[in-house]
MOPAC internal coordinates of N, CA, C and O (Angstrom, degrees):
PM7 1SCF
backbone

  N    0.0000 0     0.00 0     0.00 0    0    0    0
  C    1.3847 1     0.00 0     0.00 0    1    0    0
  C    1.6613 1   107.62 1     0.00 0    2    1    0
  O    1.2310 1   122.15 1   -43.23 1    3    2    1
  N    1.2465 1   113.49 1   136.77 1    3    2    1
  C    1.4851 1   116.48 1   179.66 1    5    3    2
  C    1.5218 1   105.11 1  -100.03 1    6    5    3
  O    1.2310 1   124.64 1   -28.83 1    7    6    5
  N    1.3026 1   108.69 1   151.17 1    7    6    5
  C    1.4946 1   118.36 1  -179.49 1    9    7    6
  C    1.5822 1   105.76 1  -126.67 1   10    9    7
  O    1.2310 1   122.31 1   -39.89 1   11   10    9
  N    1.3644 1   113.19 1   140.11 1   11   10    9
  C    1.4093 1   118.93 1   168.97 1   13   11   10
  C    1.4867 1   109.72 1  -104.53 1   14   13   11
  O    1.2310 1   121.65 1   -54.09 1   15   14   13
  N    1.3475 1   114.44 1   125.91 1   15   14   13
  C    1.4270 1   116.19 1  -177.15 1   17   15   14
  C    1.5921 1   111.18 1  -111.88 1   18   17   15
  O    1.2310 1   122.25 1   -41.21 1   19   18   17
  N    1.3011 1   113.30 1   138.79 1   19   18   17
  C    1.4977 1   118.12 1   179.81 1   21   19   18
  C    1.4546 1   108.14 1  -103.85 1   22   21   19
  O    1.2310 1   118.26 1   -53.55 1   23   22   21
  N    1.3757 1   120.93 1   126.45 1   23   22   21
  C    1.3865 1   125.14 1   175.36 1   25   23   22
  C    1.5328 1   106.11 1  -132.22 1   26   25   23
  O    1.2310 1   119.40 1   -42.00 1   27   26   25
  N    1.3164 1   118.76 1   138.00 1   27   26   25
  C    1.4552 1   121.43 1  -177.20 1   29   27   26
  C    1.4493 1   105.58 1  -151.14 1   30   29   27
  O    1.2310 1   119.98 1   -24.73 1   31   30   29
  N    1.3734 1   117.65 1   155.27 1   31   30   29
  C    1.4588 1   121.15 1   172.54 1   33   31   30
  C    1.5333 1   110.31 1   -96.36 1   34   33   31
  O    1.2310 1   120.30 1  -170.59 1   35   34   33
  N    1.3966 1   117.03 1     9.41 1   35   34   33
  C    1.4417 1   122.09 1   173.17 1   37   35   34
  C    1.5775 1   110.37 1   -81.73 1   38   37   35
  O    1.2310 1   121.96 1   178.87 1   39   38   37
  N    1.3011 1   113.86 1    -1.13 1   39   38   37
  C    1.4916 1   118.69 1  -179.57 1   41   39   38
  C    1.6027 1   102.08 1  -141.01 1   42   41   39
  O    1.2310 1   121.30 1   -22.54 1   43   42   41
  N    1.3288 1   115.12 1   157.46 1   43   42   41
  C    1.4557 1   116.74 1  -176.86 1   45   43   42
  C    1.5679 1   113.95 1   -66.99 1   46   45   43
  O    1.2310 1   118.20 1   -33.75 1   47   46   45
  N    1.1858 1   121.04 1   146.25 1   47   46   45
  C    1.4554 1   129.84 1   175.89 1   49   47   46
  C    1.5112 1   105.21 1   -53.01 1   50   49   47
  O    1.2310 1   119.54 1   -28.90 1   51   50   49
  N    1.3525 1   118.48 1   151.10 1   51   50   49
  C    1.4006 1   120.77 1   177.55 1   53   51   50
  C    1.5695 1   111.09 1   -67.52 1   54   53   51
  O    1.2310 1   122.91 1   -38.58 1   55   54   53
  N    1.3697 1   112.02 1   141.42 1   55   54   53
  C    1.4173 1   117.33 1  -179.26 1   57   55   54
  C    1.5563 1   111.61 1   -95.98 1   58   57   55
  O    1.2310 1   122.94 1  -162.95 1   59   58   57
  N    1.2643 1   111.97 1    17.05 1   59   58   57
  C    1.4746 1   117.68 1   178.47 1   61   59   58
  C    1.4814 1   110.53 1  -169.16 1   62   61   59
  O    1.2310 1   117.07 1    13.08 1   63   62   61
  N    1.3150 1   123.17 1  -166.92 1   63   62   61
  C    1.3831 1   127.37 1  -173.28 1   65   63   62
  C    1.6194 1   109.74 1   -84.42 1   66   65   63
  O    1.2310 1   122.74 1  -105.80 1   67   66   65
  N    1.3532 1   112.35 1    74.20 1   67   66   65
  C    1.5103 1   113.65 1   178.00 1   69   67   66
  C    1.5527 1   106.55 1  -155.93 1   70   69   67
  O    1.2310 1   120.02 1   -17.10 1   71   70   69
  N    1.2927 1   117.57 1   162.90 1   71   70   69
  C    1.4962 1   123.81 1   178.45 1   73   71   70
  C    1.5608 1   106.18 1   -98.51 1   74   73   71
  O    1.2310 1   122.18 1   -28.83 1   75   74   73
  N    1.3787 1   113.43 1   151.17 1   75   74   73
  C    1.3928 1   118.00 1   174.17 1   77   75   74
  C    1.4937 1   118.27 1   -56.13 1   78   77   75
  O    1.2310 1   124.26 1   143.83 1   79   78   77
  N    1.3860 1   109.43 1   -36.17 1   79   78   77
  C    1.4594 1   118.53 1   175.62 1   81   79   78
  C    1.5265 1   107.23 1  -165.18 1   82   81   79
  O    1.2310 1   123.23 1   -27.34 1   83   82   81
  N    1.4679 1   111.41 1   152.66 1   83   82   81
  C    1.4888 1   110.16 1   173.27 1   85   83   82
  C    1.5389 1   102.80 1  -158.91 1   86   85   83
  O    1.2310 1   124.15 1   -17.17 1   87   86   85
  N    1.3773 1   109.65 1   162.83 1   87   86   85
  C    1.4626 1   118.85 1   173.01 1   89   87   86
  C    1.5989 1   106.23 1  -133.15 1   90   89   87
  O    1.2310 1   121.92 1   -17.40 1   91   90   89
  N    1.3675 1   113.92 1   162.60 1   91   90   89
  C    1.4088 1   117.35 1  -173.67 1   93   91   90
  C    1.4890 1   109.06 1  -113.74 1   94   93   91
  O    1.2310 1   122.13 1   -42.71 1   95   94   93
  N    1.3114 1   113.52 1   137.29 1   95   94   93
  C    1.5543 1   117.58 1   176.68 1   97   95   94
  C    1.5551 1   110.11 1    55.02 1   98   97   95
  O    1.2310 1   123.83 1    45.65 1   99   98   97
  N    1.3897 1   110.27 1  -134.35 1   99   98   97
  C    1.5505 1   115.68 1  -178.93 1  101   99   98
  C    1.5018 1   110.47 1   -94.99 1  102  101   99
  O    1.2310 1   120.36 1  -162.47 1  103  102  101
  N    1.2466 1   116.91 1    17.53 1  103  102  101
  C    1.4332 1   117.35 1  -177.03 1  105  103  102
  C    1.5355 1   113.66 1   -60.83 1  106  105  103
  O    1.2310 1   121.72 1   -30.05 1  107  106  105
  N    1.2592 1   114.32 1   149.95 1  107  106  105
  C    1.4437 1   123.11 1  -178.69 1  109  107  106
  C    1.5690 1   109.00 1   -93.59 1  110  109  107
  O    1.2310 1   122.81 1   173.55 1  111  110  109
  N    1.3553 1   112.23 1    -6.45 1  111  110  109
  C    1.4214 1   118.74 1  -179.34 1  113  111  110
  C    1.4036 1   117.94 1   -92.02 1  114  113  111
  O    1.2310 1   118.63 1   -49.63 1  115  114  113
  N    1.3800 1   120.22 1   130.37 1  115  114  113
  C    1.4738 1   122.06 1  -174.26 1  117  115  114
  C    1.4980 1    99.10 1  -116.64 1  118  117  115
  O    1.2310 1   121.69 1   -47.07 1  119  118  117
  N    1.3883 1   114.38 1   132.93 1  119  118  117
  C    1.4397 1   123.84 1   174.22 1  121  119  118
  C    1.4330 1   109.42 1  -104.83 1  122  121  119
  O    1.2310 1   119.24 1   -54.57 1  123  122  121
  N    1.3696 1   119.06 1   125.43 1  123  122  121
  C    1.4974 1   124.66 1  -172.56 1  125  123  122
  C    1.5766 1   103.27 1  -109.39 1  126  125  123
  O    1.2310 1   121.86 1   -52.98 1  127  126  125
  N    1.2734 1   114.05 1   127.02 1  127  126  125
  C    1.4647 1   122.56 1   178.47 1  129  127  126
  C    1.5215 1   108.63 1   -64.85 1  130  129  127
  O    1.2310 1   121.72 1   -27.78 1  131  130  129
  N    1.3278 1   114.32 1   152.22 1  131  130  129
  C    1.4758 1   116.39 1  -178.59 1  133  131  130
  C    1.6042 1   109.32 1   -60.67 1  134  133  131
  O    1.2310 1   121.51 1   -36.01 1  135  134  133
  N    1.3166 1   114.72 1   143.99 1  135  134  133
  C    1.3945 1   121.79 1   173.87 1  137  135  134
  C    1.4986 1   114.43 1  -111.46 1  138  137  135
  O    1.2310 1   120.16 1   -49.86 1  139  138  137
  N    1.3147 1   117.29 1   130.14 1  139  138  137
  C    1.4945 1   116.25 1   175.54 1  141  139  138
  C    1.5816 1   101.45 1  -111.47 1  142  141  139
  O    1.2310 1   119.88 1    -7.62 1  143  142  141
  N    1.3336 1   117.83 1   172.38 1  143  142  141
  C    1.4593 1   120.22 1  -161.04 1  145  143  142
  C    1.5623 1   109.24 1   -85.37 1  146  145  143
  O    1.2310 1   123.67 1  -116.00 1  147  146  145
  N    1.2766 1   110.57 1    64.00 1  147  146  145
  C    1.5088 1   116.89 1   175.37 1  149  147  146
  C    1.5499 1   108.93 1   -95.22 1  150  149  147
  O    1.2310 1   118.94 1   -47.49 1  151  150  149
  N    1.2908 1   119.62 1   132.51 1  151  150  149
  C    1.4470 1   124.79 1  -179.58 1  153  151  150
  C    1.5499 1   100.94 1   -77.41 1  154  153  151
  O    1.2310 1   120.98 1   -55.69 1  155  154  153
  N    1.4387 1   115.73 1   124.31 1  155  154  153
  C    1.4253 1   120.36 1  -179.28 1  157  155  154
  C    1.5379 1   111.65 1   -65.08 1  158  157  155
  O    1.2310 1   119.15 1   156.23 1  159  158  157
  N    1.2672 1   119.23 1   -23.77 1  159  158  157
  C    1.4992 1   120.80 1  -175.40 1  161  159  158
  C    1.4704 1   109.01 1   -77.12 1  162  161  159
  O    1.2310 1   123.61 1   125.34 1  163  162  161
  N    1.3247 1   110.69 1   -54.66 1  163  162  161
  C    1.4837 1   117.95 1  -176.04 1  165  163  162
  C    1.5193 1   119.12 1   -82.45 1  166  165  163
  O    1.2310 1   123.03 1   156.76 1  167  166  165
  N    1.3601 1   111.80 1   -23.24 1  167  166  165
  C    1.5079 1   116.51 1  -174.53 1  169  167  166
  C    1.4755 1   113.36 1    78.19 1  170  169  167
  O    1.2310 1   118.15 1  -176.14 1  171  170  169
  N    1.3265 1   121.12 1     3.86 1  171  170  169
  C    1.4194 1   127.03 1  -170.99 1  173  171  170
  C    1.5998 1   109.00 1   -98.86 1  174  173  171
  O    1.2310 1   120.23 1   -35.03 1  175  174  173
  N    1.2900 1   117.17 1   144.97 1  175  174  173
  C    1.4757 1   119.56 1   174.35 1  177  175  174
  C    1.6179 1   106.00 1   -77.83 1  178  177  175
  O    1.2310 1   125.13 1   -46.76 1  179  178  177
  N    1.3637 1   107.76 1   133.24 1  179  178  177
  C    1.4101 1   119.07 1   177.15 1  181  179  178
  C    1.4810 1   108.19 1   -71.33 1  182  181  179
  O    1.2310 1   117.37 1   -56.62 1  183  182  181
  N    1.3077 1   122.61 1   123.38 1  183  182  181
  C    1.4707 1   135.96 1  -173.85 1  185  183  182
  C    1.4824 1   111.17 1   -94.29 1  186  185  183
  O    1.2310 1   117.21 1  -163.64 1  187  186  185
  N    1.2633 1   122.91 1    16.36 1  187  186  185
  C    1.5535 1   124.97 1  -175.15 1  189  187  186
  C    1.5128 1   110.95 1   -83.39 1  190  189  187
  O    1.2310 1   121.80 1    20.02 1  191  190  189
  N    1.3413 1   114.16 1  -159.98 1  191  190  189
  C    1.4260 1   120.79 1  -178.70 1  193  191  190
  C    1.4651 1   109.02 1   -72.13 1  194  193  191
  O    1.2310 1   118.11 1   -10.99 1  195  194  193
  N    1.3133 1   121.21 1   169.01 1  195  194  193
  C    1.4555 1   125.35 1   179.89 1  197  195  194
  C    1.4952 1   112.16 1   -63.94 1  198  197  195
  O    1.2310 1   120.80 1   148.30 1  199  198  197
  N    1.4064 1   116.08 1   -31.70 1  199  198  197
  C    1.4442 1   118.27 1   175.97 1  201  199  198
  C    1.5809 1   110.39 1   -71.66 1  202  201  199
  O    1.2310 1   119.93 1   141.39 1  203  202  201
  N    1.2886 1   117.75 1   -38.61 1  203  202  201
  C    1.4881 1   118.96 1   171.43 1  205  203  202
  C    1.4554 1   114.00 1   -60.44 1  206  205  203
  O    1.2310 1   121.06 1   142.13 1  207  206  205
  N    1.3711 1   115.58 1   -37.87 1  207  206  205
  C    1.4527 1   117.83 1   179.52 1  209  207  206
  C    1.5487 1   110.95 1   -69.96 1  210  209  207
  O    1.2310 1   120.82 1   138.78 1  211  210  209
  N    1.3359 1   116.03 1   -41.22 1  211  210  209
  C    1.4308 1   121.64 1   176.61 1  213  211  210
  C    1.5315 1   110.43 1   -57.84 1  214  213  211
  O    1.2310 1   119.59 1   137.72 1  215  214  213
  N    1.2654 1   118.38 1   -42.28 1  215  214  213
  C    1.4843 1   125.29 1  -177.33 1  217  215  214
  C    1.6200 1   108.51 1   -63.59 1  218  217  215
  O    1.2310 1   120.97 1   138.80 1  219  218  217
  N    1.3578 1   115.75 1   -41.20 1  219  218  217
  C    1.3965 1   123.58 1   179.18 1  221  219  218
  C    1.4873 1   109.29 1   -62.68 1  222  221  219
  O    1.2310 1   120.18 1   134.66 1  223  222  221
  N    1.3621 1   117.26 1   -45.34 1  223  222  221
  C    1.4711 1   123.77 1   178.44 1  225  223  222
  C    1.5238 1   111.82 1   -59.53 1  226  225  223
  O    1.2310 1   121.34 1   136.67 1  227  226  225
  N    1.2968 1   115.04 1   -43.33 1  227  226  225
  C    1.4841 1   120.71 1   177.59 1  229  227  226
  C    1.4354 1   112.25 1   -70.20 1  230  229  227
  O    1.2310 1   119.38 1   146.39 1  231  230  229
  N    1.2808 1   118.79 1   -33.61 1  231  230  229
  C    1.5413 1   122.20 1   174.83 1  233  231  230
  C    1.5187 1   108.29 1   -62.96 1  234  233  231
  O    1.2310 1   122.05 1   131.45 1  235  234  233
  N    1.4197 1   113.68 1   -48.55 1  235  234  233
  C    1.3804 1   119.74 1  -176.47 1  237  235  234
  C    1.5623 1   111.29 1   -58.20 1  238  237  235
  O    1.2310 1   121.51 1   135.47 1  239  238  237
  N    1.4398 1   114.71 1   -44.53 1  239  238  237
  C    1.4313 1   120.71 1  -178.71 1  241  239  238
  C    1.5372 1   107.97 1   -63.75 1  242  241  239
  O    1.2310 1   119.94 1   141.47 1  243  242  241
  N    1.3069 1   117.72 1   -38.53 1  243  242  241
  C    1.5310 1   121.91 1  -177.71 1  245  243  242
  C    1.5371 1   106.00 1   -62.79 1  246  245  243
  O    1.2310 1   120.04 1   136.41 1  247  246  245
  N    1.3682 1   117.53 1   -43.59 1  247  246  245
  C    1.4698 1   120.09 1  -178.53 1  249  247  246
  C    1.4861 1   112.25 1   -57.30 1  250  249  247
  O    1.2310 1   120.74 1   138.23 1  251  250  249
  N    1.3489 1   116.18 1   -41.77 1  251  250  249
  C    1.5340 1   122.45 1  -179.49 1  253  251  250
  C    1.5386 1   105.08 1   -69.54 1  254  253  251
  O    1.2310 1   116.43 1   134.81 1  255  254  253
  N    1.2832 1   124.39 1   -45.19 1  255  254  253
  C    1.3281 1   125.09 1   175.32 1  257  255  254
  C    1.4333 1   118.70 1   -54.03 1  258  257  255
  O    1.2310 1   122.16 1   132.04 1  259  258  257
  N    1.3326 1   113.46 1   -47.96 1  259  258  257
  C    1.4580 1   119.77 1   174.95 1  261  259  258
  C    1.4612 1   116.22 1   -63.13 1  262  261  259
  O    1.2310 1   120.09 1   146.62 1  263  262  261
  N    1.3521 1   117.42 1   -33.38 1  263  262  261
  C    1.4654 1   123.79 1   174.34 1  265  263  262
  C    1.4945 1   112.60 1   -60.42 1  266  265  263
  O    1.2310 1   121.41 1   153.28 1  267  266  265
  N    1.4253 1   114.91 1   -26.72 1  267  266  265
  C    1.4003 1   122.64 1   179.56 1  269  267  266
  C    1.5295 1   111.66 1   -95.52 1  270  269  267
  O    1.2310 1   120.23 1  -177.48 1  271  270  269
  N    1.3082 1   117.16 1     2.52 1  271  270  269
  C    1.4259 1   119.29 1  -177.70 1  273  271  270
  C    1.6121 1   115.64 1    78.60 1  274  273  271
  O    1.2310 1   123.76 1  -156.56 1  275  274  273
  N    1.3595 1   110.39 1    23.44 1  275  274  273
  C    1.4493 1   115.52 1  -176.16 1  277  275  274
  C    1.5043 1   110.05 1  -124.44 1  278  277  275
  O    1.2310 1   117.83 1    -3.58 1  279  278  277
  N    1.2815 1   121.74 1   176.42 1  279  278  277
  C    1.3875 1   130.32 1   175.43 1  281  279  278
  C    1.5670 1   116.07 1  -138.05 1  282  281  279
  O    1.2310 1   118.68 1     2.36 1  283  282  281
  N    1.2070 1   120.12 1  -177.64 1  283  282  281
  C    1.4807 1   122.53 1   179.18 1  285  283  282
  C    1.5273 1   111.31 1   -58.26 1  286  285  283
  O    1.2310 1   119.65 1   148.38 1  287  286  285
  N    1.3501 1   118.28 1   -31.62 1  287  286  285
  C    1.4051 1   124.13 1   179.54 1  289  287  286
  C    1.5395 1   111.73 1   -61.58 1  290  289  287
  O    1.2310 1   117.97 1   165.77 1  291  290  289
  N    1.2877 1   121.48 1   -14.23 1  291  290  289
  C    1.4961 1   122.62 1  -175.98 1  293  291  290
  C    1.5791 1   106.93 1  -100.87 1  294  293  291
  O    1.2310 1   121.26 1   173.89 1  295  294  293
  N    1.3288 1   115.20 1    -6.11 1  295  294  293
  C    1.4593 1   116.01 1  -177.93 1  297  295  294
  C    1.5876 1   112.51 1   -72.98 1  298  297  295
  O    1.2310 1   117.99 1   -48.77 1  299  298  297
  N    1.2201 1   121.44 1   131.23 1  299  298  297
  C    1.5041 1   122.11 1  -174.22 1  301  299  298
  C    1.6176 1   109.11 1  -116.46 1  302  301  299
  O    1.2310 1   120.23 1   170.33 1  303  302  301
  N    1.2516 1   117.17 1    -9.67 1  303  302  301
  C    1.5461 1   123.39 1  -179.16 1  305  303  302
  C    1.4690 1   112.56 1  -165.26 1  306  305  303
  O    1.2310 1   121.63 1   -46.31 1  307  306  305
  N    1.3084 1   114.49 1   133.69 1  307  306  305
  C    1.4565 1   123.11 1   170.34 1  309  307  306
  C    1.5553 1   113.69 1  -129.48 1  310  309  307
  O    1.2310 1   120.79 1   -22.25 1  311  310  309
  N    1.2794 1   116.09 1   157.75 1  311  310  309
  C    1.5094 1   121.37 1   170.52 1  313  311  310
  C    1.5277 1   102.50 1  -129.48 1  314  313  311
  O    1.2310 1   123.32 1   -45.68 1  315  314  313
  N    1.2892 1   111.24 1   134.32 1  315  314  313
  C    1.4835 1   122.66 1   173.36 1  317  315  314
  C    1.5161 1   109.01 1  -110.97 1  318  317  315
  O    1.2310 1   119.22 1   -50.85 1  319  318  317
  N    1.3114 1   119.09 1   129.15 1  319  318  317
  C    1.4165 1   126.53 1   176.77 1  321  319  318
  C    1.5240 1   108.45 1  -113.42 1  322  321  319
  O    1.2310 1   122.14 1   -53.93 1  323  322  321
  N    1.3234 1   113.50 1   126.07 1  323  322  321
  C    1.4961 1   119.74 1  -175.79 1  325  323  322
  C    1.5628 1   107.46 1  -121.86 1  326  325  323
  O    1.2310 1   118.34 1   -37.16 1  327  326  325
  N    1.2281 1   120.76 1   142.84 1  327  326  325
  C    1.3749 1   120.34 1   173.77 1  329  327  326
  C    1.5432 1   110.64 1   -90.09 1  330  329  327
  O    1.2310 1   119.91 1   174.98 1  331  330  329
  N    1.3321 1   117.78 1    -5.02 1  331  330  329
  C    1.4646 1   122.90 1   174.00 1  333  331  330
  C    1.4986 1   108.31 1  -145.44 1  334  333  331
  O    1.2310 1   118.84 1   -70.29 1  335  334  333
  N    1.3622 1   119.81 1   109.71 1  335  334  333
  C    1.4672 1   121.08 1  -179.04 1  337  335  334
  C    1.5792 1   110.21 1   -64.14 1  338  337  335
  O    1.2310 1   119.64 1   167.07 1  339  338  337
  N    1.3444 1   118.28 1   -12.93 1  339  338  337
  C    1.4267 1   117.12 1   173.58 1  341  339  338
  C    1.5821 1   112.73 1   -68.82 1  342  341  339
  O    1.2310 1   119.88 1   168.91 1  343  342  341
  N    1.3591 1   117.83 1   -11.09 1  343  342  341
  C    1.4604 1   120.28 1   174.49 1  345  343  342
  C    1.4084 1   113.16 1   -89.51 1  346  345  343
  O    1.2310 1   117.96 1  -172.59 1  347  346  345
  N    1.3673 1   121.48 1     7.41 1  347  346  345
  C    1.4236 1   123.65 1   179.45 1  349  347  346
  C    1.4278 1   118.02 1   -51.76 1  350  349  347
  O    1.2310 1   119.43 1   131.96 1  351  350  349
  N    1.3816 1   118.70 1   -48.04 1  351  350  349
  C    1.3835 1   124.75 1  -172.43 1  353  351  350
  C    1.5644 1   109.37 1   -66.31 1  354  353  351
  O    1.2310 1   121.97 1   137.68 1  355  354  353
  N    1.3147 1   113.84 1   -42.32 1  355  354  353
  C    1.5366 1   116.19 1  -179.76 1  357  355  354
  C    1.4034 1   112.69 1   -69.37 1  358  357  355
  O    1.2310 1   117.83 1   142.69 1  359  358  357
  N    1.3488 1   121.73 1   -37.31 1  359  358  357
  C    1.4063 1   122.79 1   179.74 1  361  359  358
  C    1.6304 1   109.45 1   -72.14 1  362  361  359
  O    1.2310 1   122.40 1   139.22 1  363  362  361
  N    1.3151 1   113.00 1   -40.78 1  363  362  361
  C    1.4622 1   120.93 1   177.59 1  365  363  362
  C    1.5016 1   110.47 1   -54.40 1  366  365  363
  O    1.2310 1   118.05 1   136.31 1  367  366  365
  N    1.3419 1   121.31 1   -43.69 1  367  366  365
  C    1.4271 1   127.51 1   178.28 1  369  367  366
  C    1.5349 1   112.13 1   -57.51 1  370  369  367
  O    1.2310 1   121.81 1   132.48 1  371  370  369
  N    1.3293 1   114.14 1   -47.52 1  371  370  369
  C    1.5090 1   118.60 1   178.30 1  373  371  370
  C    1.4874 1   114.35 1   -70.79 1  374  373  371
  O    1.2310 1   119.45 1   139.33 1  375  374  373
  N    1.2901 1   118.65 1   -40.67 1  375  374  373
  C    1.4446 1   126.56 1   173.38 1  377  375  374
  C    1.5368 1   112.09 1   -59.79 1  378  377  375
  O    1.2310 1   119.87 1   131.57 1  379  378  377
  N    1.3100 1   117.85 1   -48.43 1  379  378  377
  C    1.4210 1   119.98 1  -175.16 1  381  379  378
  C    1.5585 1   114.39 1   -64.75 1  382  381  379
  O    1.2310 1   120.01 1   156.75 1  383  382  381
  N    1.3725 1   117.59 1   -23.25 1  383  382  381
  C    1.4206 1   124.29 1  -178.34 1  385  383  382
  C    1.5100 1   109.32 1   -70.13 1  386  385  383
  O    1.2310 1   117.58 1   156.65 1  387  386  385
  N    1.3855 1   122.22 1   -23.35 1  387  386  385
  C    1.2817 1   129.24 1  -170.25 1  389  387  386
  C    1.5016 1   114.42 1   -85.75 1  390  389  387
  O    1.2310 1   119.23 1   164.78 1  391  390  389
  N    1.2455 1   119.07 1   -15.22 1  391  390  389
  C    1.4631 1   124.56 1  -174.28 1  393  391  390
  C    1.5349 1   112.62 1  -125.25 1  394  393  391
  O    1.2310 1   123.23 1   -42.99 1  395  394  393
  N    1.3709 1   111.40 1   137.01 1  395  394  393
  C    1.4933 1   118.49 1   175.07 1  397  395  394
  C    1.5498 1   104.60 1   -81.02 1  398  397  395
  O    1.2310 1   119.66 1   -14.08 1  399  398  397
  N    1.3132 1   118.25 1   165.92 1  399  398  397
  C    1.3875 1   123.94 1   176.21 1  401  399  398
  C    1.4737 1   111.90 1   -83.33 1  402  401  399
  O    1.2310 1   119.45 1   -44.81 1  403  402  401
  N    1.3148 1   118.66 1   135.19 1  403  402  401
  C    1.4297 1   125.19 1     3.21 1  405  403  402
  C    1.4361 1   112.20 1   -88.82 1  406  405  403
  O    1.2310 1   118.58 1   -36.07 1  407  406  405
  N    1.3708 1   120.31 1   143.93 1  407  406  405
  C    1.5446 1   124.87 1  -176.84 1  409  407  406
  C    1.5125 1   104.08 1   -73.56 1  410  409  407
  O    1.2310 1   124.20 1   -12.71 1  411  410  409
  N    1.3260 1   109.55 1   167.29 1  411  410  409
  C    1.4767 1   116.76 1   173.39 1  413  411  410
  C    1.4769 1   115.41 1   -72.13 1  414  413  411
  O    1.2310 1   122.73 1   -13.40 1  415  414  413
  N    1.3834 1   112.37 1   166.60 1  415  414  413
  C    1.4887 1   113.34 1   169.76 1  417  415  414
  C    1.4667 1   114.92 1   -63.18 1  418  417  415
  O    1.2310 1   119.25 1   -22.94 1  419  418  417
  N    1.3603 1   119.04 1   157.06 1  419  418  417
  C    1.4826 1   116.78 1  -171.37 1  421  419  418
  C    1.5342 1   106.03 1  -157.09 1  422  421  419
  O    1.2310 1   121.04 1   -27.31 1  423  422  421
  N    1.4022 1   115.61 1   152.69 1  423  422  421
  C    1.3950 1   125.25 1   168.90 1  425  423  422
  C    1.5005 1   106.00 1  -129.60 1  426  425  423
  O    1.2310 1   121.62 1   -33.22 1  427  426  425
  N    1.3482 1   114.51 1   146.78 1  427  426  425
  C    1.4840 1   118.34 1   174.80 1  429  427  426
  C    1.5470 1   109.79 1  -132.38 1  430  429  427
  O    1.2310 1   120.12 1   -51.50 1  431  430  429
  N    1.3105 1   117.38 1   128.50 1  431  430  429
  C    1.4798 1   117.31 1  -176.57 1  433  431  430
  C    1.4606 1   105.65 1  -136.34 1  434  433  431
  O    1.2310 1   125.03 1   -24.77 1  435  434  433
  N    1.4246 1   107.94 1   155.23 1  435  434  433
  C    1.5097 1   116.14 1   170.35 1  437  435  434
  C    1.4294 1   109.13 1   -93.26 1  438  437  435
  O    1.2310 1   121.98 1   -37.99 1  439  438  437
  N    1.3696 1   113.81 1   142.01 1  439  438  437
  C    1.4413 1   116.10 1   178.75 1  441  439  438
  C    1.5935 1   108.28 1  -130.17 1  442  441  439
  O    1.2310 1   117.67 1   -18.31 1  443  442  441
  N    1.2337 1   122.04 1   161.69 1  443  442  441
  C    1.4156 1   125.81 1  -178.19 1  445  443  442
  C    1.4702 1   114.20 1   -70.86 1  446  445  443
  O    1.2310 1   117.65 1   149.97 1  447  446  445
  N    1.3595 1   122.08 1   -30.03 1  447  446  445
  C    1.3404 1   126.68 1   177.71 1  449  447  446
  C    1.4834 1   115.48 1  -169.27 1  450  449  447
  O    1.2310 1   120.61 1   -26.60 1  451  450  449
  N    1.3464 1   116.44 1   153.40 1  451  450  449
  C    1.4627 1   121.04 1   178.66 1  453  451  450
  C    1.4346 1   110.84 1  -117.76 1  454  453  451
  O    1.2310 1   117.56 1   -16.35 1  455  454  453
  N    1.3725 1   122.26 1   163.65 1  455  454  453
  C    1.4228 1   120.07 1  -179.63 1  457  455  454
  C    1.5754 1   110.81 1   -66.09 1  458  457  455
  O    1.2310 1   123.28 1   -35.52 1  459  458  457
  N    1.3100 1   111.31 1   144.48 1  459  458  457
  C    1.4968 1   121.29 1   179.02 1  461  459  458
  C    1.4783 1   115.58 1    62.48 1  462  461  459
  O    1.2310 1   122.00 1  -162.83 1  463  462  461
  N    1.2692 1   113.77 1    17.17 1  463  462  461
  C    1.5010 1   119.80 1   176.45 1  465  463  462
  C    1.6108 1   111.82 1    75.62 1  466  465  463
  O    1.2310 1   122.09 1  -157.18 1  467  466  465
  N    1.3059 1   113.61 1    22.82 1  467  466  465
  C    1.5908 1   115.20 1   176.79 1  469  467  466
  C    1.5063 1   107.70 1   -68.39 1  470  469  467
  O    1.2310 1   122.88 1   -25.24 1  471  470  469
  N    1.3243 1   112.08 1   154.76 1  471  470  469
  C    1.4838 1   119.50 1   174.93 1  473  471  470
  C    1.5545 1   113.81 1   -91.36 1  474  473  471
  O    1.2310 1   120.13 1   162.43 1  475  474  473
  N    1.3239 1   117.35 1   -17.57 1  475  474  473
  C    1.4353 1   121.64 1  -174.24 1  477  475  474
  C    1.5180 1   108.12 1  -146.73 1  478  477  475
  O    1.2310 1   121.01 1   -35.86 1  479  478  477
  N    1.3542 1   115.67 1   144.14 1  479  478  477
  C    1.4950 1   122.01 1   169.13 1  481  479  478
  C    1.4870 1   108.93 1  -139.45 1  482  481  479
  O    1.2310 1   116.53 1   -35.35 1  483  482  481
  N    1.2437 1   124.21 1   144.65 1  483  482  481
  C    1.3741 1   130.14 1  -173.60 1  485  483  482
  C    1.5499 1   112.26 1  -138.15 1  486  485  483
  O    1.2310 1   119.43 1   -56.85 1  487  486  485
  N    1.2736 1   118.69 1   123.15 1  487  486  485
  C    1.4530 1   124.89 1   177.82 1  489  487  486
  C    1.6038 1   105.95 1  -117.28 1  490  489  487
  O    1.2310 1   124.39 1   -19.20 1  491  490  489
  N    1.4384 1   109.19 1   160.80 1  491  490  489
  C    1.4873 1   114.19 1   178.40 1  493  491  490
  C    1.5088 1   113.35 1  -149.12 1  494  493  491
  O    1.2310 1   122.56 1   -19.16 1  495  494  493
  N    1.3793 1   112.71 1   160.84 1  495  494  493
  C    1.3827 1   122.05 1   178.84 1  497  495  494
  C    1.5303 1   103.30 1  -117.97 1  498  497  495
  O    1.2310 1   116.59 1   -51.12 1  499  498  497
  N    1.3065 1   124.09 1   128.88 1  499  498  497
  C    1.4965 1   122.32 1   175.29 1  501  499  498
  C    1.5327 1   106.71 1  -125.23 1  502  501  499
  O    1.2310 1   122.68 1   -19.19 1  503  502  501
  N    1.3140 1   112.47 1   160.81 1  503  502  501
  C    1.4109 1   123.36 1  -174.12 1  505  503  502
  C    1.5934 1   104.50 1  -125.53 1  506  505  503
  O    1.2310 1   121.07 1   -54.06 1  507  506  505
  N    1.3469 1   115.56 1   125.94 1  507  506  505
  C    1.4624 1   121.89 1   176.82 1  509  507  506
  C    1.5184 1   107.35 1   -75.92 1  510  509  507
  O    1.2310 1   123.42 1   -26.13 1  511  510  509
  N    1.4164 1   111.05 1   153.87 1  511  510  509
  C    1.4898 1   116.86 1   177.96 1  513  511  510
  C    1.5337 1   111.04 1   -72.47 1  514  513  511
  O    1.2310 1   120.10 1   180.00 1  515  514  513

């Protein structure tokens, strides 16, 4: 099986043994790894509000999508991971601004912790035209 791997400096470098995104074989489906609010230039975690962190996550996802020649309109599914479900409304506000109607399918779950102490992480699956 061949894999296409997407790597870009428009999103932070991986903080572990994973690719920013990849697809398998001749698949039109692109799987984007979860993005936490790391600034791709500094490599530092954004320590702002959860809304600011969510925006950084979405900006990072957009950078990976753009590196693959795609945009948010190609996204078919996302998962949002929150350390506090009380942040749902603030994150939902930011997330919702990134997608035209109809938005992609989505799940949102609360987790005990995220890498580097982030409050939010978002991953995506996109489909090529």
